[in-house]
Wavefront OBJ file of the C-alpha trace (Angstrom):
o trace
v -44.383 11.100 -41.765
v -42.113 10.079 -44.662
v -40.045 12.610 -46.599
v -38.586 11.940 -50.049
v -35.825 14.266 -51.204
v -36.369 15.244 -54.844
v -33.265 17.446 -55.017
v -30.191 16.878 -57.164
v -26.976 16.851 -55.124
v -24.654 19.718 -56.085
v -20.889 19.378 -56.241
v -17.882 21.154 -57.706
v -17.802 20.828 -61.488
v -21.402 19.650 -61.905
v -23.113 20.779 -65.126
v -26.911 20.688 -64.898
v -27.609 22.517 -68.157
v -25.284 22.574 -71.144
v -25.967 26.294 -71.649
v -24.766 27.190 -68.136
v -21.375 27.186 -66.413
v -20.417 24.368 -64.081
v -21.061 24.748 -60.368
v -18.035 25.816 -58.361
v -17.486 24.827 -54.713
v -14.035 25.727 -53.424
v -12.322 25.922 -50.051
v -12.289 29.448 -48.657
v -9.276 30.058 -46.400
v -10.133 31.036 -42.820
v -6.961 29.745 -41.168
v -6.768 32.598 -38.699
v -10.218 32.004 -37.192
v -11.656 29.338 -34.924
v -8.512 27.319 -34.284
v -9.014 24.366 -31.939
v -7.695 20.877 -31.265
v -10.197 19.467 -33.754
v -9.502 22.196 -36.339
v -5.838 23.158 -35.938
v -5.888 25.139 -39.187
v -8.971 27.116 -38.212
v -12.661 26.943 -39.053
v -13.773 25.965 -42.514
v -15.831 27.679 -45.198
v -16.693 27.162 -48.870
v -16.897 29.672 -51.710
v -19.807 28.678 -53.959
v -20.589 29.943 -57.461
v -23.507 28.910 -59.648
v -26.163 30.157 -62.045
v -29.565 30.856 -60.523
v -30.762 28.052 -62.844
v -28.366 25.444 -61.445
v -29.436 22.123 -59.974
v -33.012 21.528 -58.915
v -34.445 25.014 -59.290
v -37.583 27.041 -59.860
v -38.023 29.396 -62.818
v -40.079 32.533 -62.154
v -41.673 35.130 -64.491
v -38.654 37.462 -64.677
v -36.816 34.657 -66.491
v -38.687 35.673 -69.659
v -40.469 38.918 -68.802
v -38.634 42.145 -67.962
v -41.308 43.281 -65.522
v -42.135 39.805 -64.244
v -41.759 38.725 -60.633
v -38.236 37.949 -59.522
v -37.507 35.267 -56.963
v -37.686 37.391 -53.819
v -41.223 38.533 -54.714
v -42.958 35.310 -55.723
v -45.936 33.895 -53.858
v -44.359 31.372 -51.477
v -47.761 29.842 -50.767
v -47.648 28.397 -54.286
v -44.349 26.622 -53.536
v -45.998 24.324 -51.000
v -49.116 22.265 -51.439
v -51.118 19.353 -52.745
v -49.242 17.457 -55.452
v -49.390 14.446 -57.730
v -47.029 12.761 -60.150
v -47.853 11.756 -63.704
v -45.437 9.103 -64.949
v -45.089 8.992 -68.736
v -41.606 7.468 -68.745
v -42.947 4.138 -70.041
v -45.445 5.729 -72.445
v -42.941 7.572 -74.645
v -39.475 7.191 -76.106
v -36.686 9.617 -75.253
v -36.969 11.768 -78.360
v -40.763 12.103 -78.253
v -42.288 15.129 -76.501
v -44.663 14.907 -73.573
v -48.169 15.711 -74.811
v -51.516 16.403 -73.185
v -52.726 13.031 -74.492
v -49.867 11.221 -72.729
v -50.590 12.993 -69.453
v -54.296 12.180 -69.684
v -53.383 8.533 -70.316
v -51.177 8.628 -67.199
v -54.118 10.066 -65.228
v -56.348 7.180 -66.294
v -53.728 4.524 -65.566
v -52.873 5.937 -62.145
v -56.351 7.007 -61.060
v -55.240 10.510 -60.065
v -56.351 13.665 -61.848
v -55.029 17.207 -62.130
v -57.090 19.795 -60.255
v -57.008 23.560 -59.788
v -54.044 24.837 -57.702
v -52.202 21.518 -57.953
v -48.463 21.029 -58.092
v -47.936 18.593 -60.964
v -44.702 16.604 -61.212
v -43.937 14.746 -64.441
v -41.624 11.768 -64.698
v -40.422 11.759 -68.291
v -37.106 9.940 -67.929
v -36.914 6.279 -66.919
v -33.195 6.301 -66.098
v -30.986 8.046 -63.560
v -30.361 11.774 -63.856
v -27.600 12.601 -66.342
v -27.317 9.156 -67.970
v -26.550 8.932 -71.682
v -29.287 10.634 -73.699
v -30.529 12.723 -70.770
v -29.724 16.129 -72.251
v -31.276 15.108 -75.591
v -34.592 13.982 -74.065
v -37.653 15.961 -75.094
v -39.870 17.748 -72.590
v -43.287 19.415 -72.950
v -45.131 20.373 -76.097
v -47.580 23.244 -76.485
v -50.655 21.138 -75.716
v -49.328 20.546 -72.183
v -48.819 24.249 -71.499
v -52.344 25.085 -72.648
v -53.810 22.229 -70.576
v -52.069 23.379 -67.403
v -53.179 26.967 -67.992
v -56.780 25.787 -68.311
v -56.394 23.664 -65.159
v -54.938 26.681 -63.268
v -52.176 24.745 -61.561
v -49.483 26.379 -59.404
v -46.333 24.499 -60.459
v -45.186 22.060 -63.094
v -42.051 20.132 -62.173
v -40.079 17.612 -64.192
v -36.924 15.528 -64.180
v -35.288 17.236 -67.179
v -33.067 20.357 -67.318
v -35.484 22.274 -69.555
v -39.273 22.264 -69.807
v -39.107 23.391 -73.448
v -38.563 21.184 -76.455
v -34.905 21.114 -77.450
v -35.521 22.783 -80.804
v -37.460 25.681 -79.234
v -34.922 28.485 -78.895
v -37.576 31.034 -77.872
v -38.764 29.246 -74.741
v -42.376 28.968 -75.800
v -43.453 26.666 -72.958
v -41.687 28.837 -70.385
v -43.334 31.970 -71.736
v -46.832 30.508 -71.742
v -46.601 29.025 -68.249
v -44.754 31.885 -66.545
v -47.052 34.473 -68.129
v -49.907 32.663 -66.365
v -48.131 32.553 -62.984
v -47.290 28.863 -63.237
v -43.821 28.309 -61.817
v -41.519 25.733 -63.414
v -39.296 23.366 -61.422
v -36.555 21.557 -63.345
v -33.960 18.860 -62.592
v -36.021 16.893 -60.078
v -34.740 13.459 -59.040
v -36.156 10.386 -57.254
v -39.557 10.755 -58.899
v -39.768 6.958 -59.179
v -40.082 6.849 -55.370
v -43.320 8.834 -55.328
v -46.738 7.147 -55.075
v -48.453 7.000 -58.458
v -51.956 6.325 -57.208
v -52.304 8.904 -54.448
v -51.482 12.485 -53.623
v -48.747 13.939 -51.431
v -47.404 17.310 -50.327
v -44.659 19.118 -52.206
v -42.352 21.664 -50.604
v -39.707 23.690 -52.480
v -38.760 27.110 -51.144
v -36.255 29.229 -53.133
v -33.461 31.363 -51.762
v -34.358 35.034 -51.320
v -32.157 36.290 -54.160
v -32.874 39.876 -55.180
v -33.689 40.277 -58.886
v -32.917 36.606 -59.607
v -34.782 34.884 -62.447
v -34.649 31.488 -60.723
v -33.286 29.858 -57.597
v -32.055 26.465 -56.480
v -34.559 24.843 -54.119
v -34.572 21.902 -51.723
v -37.480 19.987 -53.215
v -39.225 17.571 -50.856
v -42.317 15.390 -50.953
v -44.129 14.598 -47.731
v -46.095 11.367 -47.667
v -48.653 11.573 -44.902
v -52.360 11.612 -45.633
v -53.055 13.398 -42.340
v -51.250 16.478 -43.649
v -53.282 16.818 -46.833
l 1 2 3 4 5 6 7 8 9 10 11 12 13 14 15 16 17 18 19 20 21 22 23 24 25 26 27 28 29 30 31 32 33 34 35 36 37 38 39 40 41 42 43 44 45 46 47 48 49 50 51 52 53 54 55 56 57 58 59 60 61 62 63 64 65 66 67 68 69 70 71 72 73 74 75 76 77 78 79 80 81 82 83 84 85 86 87 88 89 90 91 92 93 94 95 96 97 98 99 100 101 102 103 104 105 106 107 108 109 110 111 112 113 114 115 116 117 118 119 120 121 122 123 124 125 126 127 128 129 130 131 132 133 134 135 136 137 138 139 140 141 142 143 144 145 146 147 148 149 150 151 152 153 154 155 156 157 158 159 160 161 162 163 164 165 166 167 168 169 170 171 172 173 174 175 176 177 178 179 180 181 182 183 184 185 186 187 188 189 190 191 192 193 194 195 196 197 198 199 200 201 202 203 204 205 206 207 208 209 210 211 212 213 214 215 216 217 218 219 220 221 222 223 224 225 226 227 228
């Protein structure tokens, strides 16, 4: 069994979305506890602060809908399952949106096709996470949202910080997908390591955060045909 980690590493000061505060990871003093020869100052702990939309994370319906599911209530069965990647990074330029036509072209080139209940990962960005131009790159247009709704997939995941087009201040893609119980995973990394011509398993369980609109996840792909 081979596991590929698709999760962005978090560290103090990291900004994963320009609309959100930086992640904070600070030493938490516990000098009076757990002193030993190896830890003469006592045991160690970290105080961590972040938005629920920090790092590699999943967006859930309450992100845009007042009565939508929050993280602790989502269907965890949909966060694990049969997955494929559609790589459009060489089919578009940075400032062009991802369209249904581009994804269908990727299907034909790769010989894999989106099916009901799939987890669909999209590689839109041909460079490393956060490189120059990353936050200006365009994500999904409306034709993609409608296509995924018709296909009845479980998750769409991508390597950008926002599934919406940059000029869309109302979150149209989020609203359409989340209103149809399609979860959105953002800020994936290492998508270039995934097989383009075959399927794999995806696993990304959120923290059980009460009333949260999203949660960081540890996103993994499992490459083993015997498990599918």
